VEXDREN-2710 file (C-alpha; in Angstrom, 1 decimal):
% VEXDREN-2710
k/r/px/py/pz
1/MET/-13.4/-10.9/-15.1
2/LEU/-14.2/-8.8/-12.1
3/PHE/-15.5/-5.2/-12.6
4/ILE/-15.0/-2.6/-9.9
5/LYS/-17.0/0.7/-9.8
6/CYS/-14.5/3.4/-8.9
7/PRO/-16.4/6.1/-7.0
8/TYR/-14.4/8.7/-9.1
9/CYS/-14.4/7.1/-12.6
10/GLY/-17.2/4.6/-12.8
11/ILE/-17.0/0.9/-13.7
12/ARG/-13.7/-0.4/-14.8
13/SER/-11.9/-3.8/-15.3
14/GLN/-10.1/-5.3/-12.3
15/ASN/-6.8/-4.9/-14.3
16/GLU/-6.8/-1.2/-13.5
17/PHE/-6.8/-1.7/-9.7
18/ALA/-4.5/-2.9/-7.0
19/TYR/-5.6/-4.4/-3.7
20/GLY/-4.6/-2.2/-0.8
21/GLY/-5.5/-4.3/2.3
22/ASP/-8.0/-4.5/5.1
23/ALA/-10.0/-1.2/5.5
24/THR/-11.0/-2.1/9.0
25/VAL/-7.6/-2.1/10.6
26/LYS/-6.9/1.1/12.5
27/ARG/-3.3/2.5/12.3
28/PRO/-1.7/3.4/15.7
29/GLU/-1.9/7.1/16.6
30/LEU/0.9/9.3/15.3
31/ASN/3.4/10.5/18.0
32/LYS/2.2/7.9/20.5
33/GLU/4.4/5.3/22.0
34/ILE/3.3/1.8/21.3
35/SER/4.8/-1.6/22.3
36/ASP/6.6/-3.9/19.9
37/LYS/3.8/-6.3/20.3
38/GLU/1.2/-3.7/19.3
39/TRP/3.3/-2.7/16.2
40/ASP/3.8/-6.4/15.3
41/ASP/0.0/-6.9/15.6
42/PHE/-0.7/-3.9/13.3
43/VAL/1.9/-4.9/10.7
44/TYR/1.8/-8.7/10.7
45/ASN/-1.0/-10.3/12.7
46/ARG/-4.0/-9.9/10.4
47/LYS/-7.2/-12.0/10.0
48/SER/-8.1/-13.4/6.7
49/PRO/-11.9/-13.0/6.8
50/ARG/-14.2/-15.1/4.7
51/GLY/-17.4/-13.4/3.6
52/LYS/-18.4/-9.7/3.5
53/HIS/-15.4/-7.5/4.2
54/LEU/-14.3/-3.9/3.7
55/GLU/-11.1/-3.4/1.7
56/PHE/-8.9/-0.6/0.3
57/TRP/-8.3/-0.5/-3.4
58/HIS/-6.1/1.8/-5.5
59/HIS/-7.1/2.8/-9.1
60/ILE/-3.5/2.6/-10.4
61/SER/-4.4/2.8/-14.1
62/GLY/-7.0/5.5/-13.8
63/CYS/-7.5/8.4/-11.4
64/ARG/-4.9/7.0/-9.0
65/GLN/-7.3/7.5/-6.1
66/TRP/-7.7/5.2/-3.1
67/PHE/-11.2/4.0/-2.1
68/LYS/-13.0/1.3/-0.1
69/VAL/-14.8/-1.7/-1.5
70/HIS/-17.3/-3.7/0.4
71/ARG/-16.8/-7.2/-1.1
72/ASP/-17.5/-10.9/-0.3
73/THR/-14.1/-12.6/-0.2
74/ALA/-15.6/-16.0/-1.0
75/THR/-17.7/-15.0/-4.0
76/HIS/-16.0/-11.8/-5.1
77/GLU/-19.4/-10.1/-5.2
78/ILE/-19.0/-6.3/-4.8
79/PHE/-21.8/-4.7/-2.8
80/LYS/-20.6/-1.1/-2.6
81/THR/-17.7/1.2/-3.3
82/LEU/-17.0/4.3/-1.1
83/LYS/-14.6/7.2/-1.0
84/PRO/-12.0/6.8/1.9
85/HIS/-13.8/9.1/4.3
86/GLU/-17.3/7.5/3.7
87/GLU/-18.7/4.8/6.1
88/LEU/-21.0/1.9/5.2
END
């Protein structure tokens, strides 16, 4: 079983969380025109990294907060958890 340290609640079972996607992808600016290709790249064309990676997770069965997890996608080792505004 994987245990994740929520930066708001502490260590909890993975069953309380939902994966939220790649935390390194930057959303297009609001109210700015972008091409269909740029939108397609943002929505669909993602890399599937192997190794250390920064991800968003949602504590759905706890505080319901979003946060970042620095995790190895090959071993599932978690190095650090951060609040959304915090940087590595």
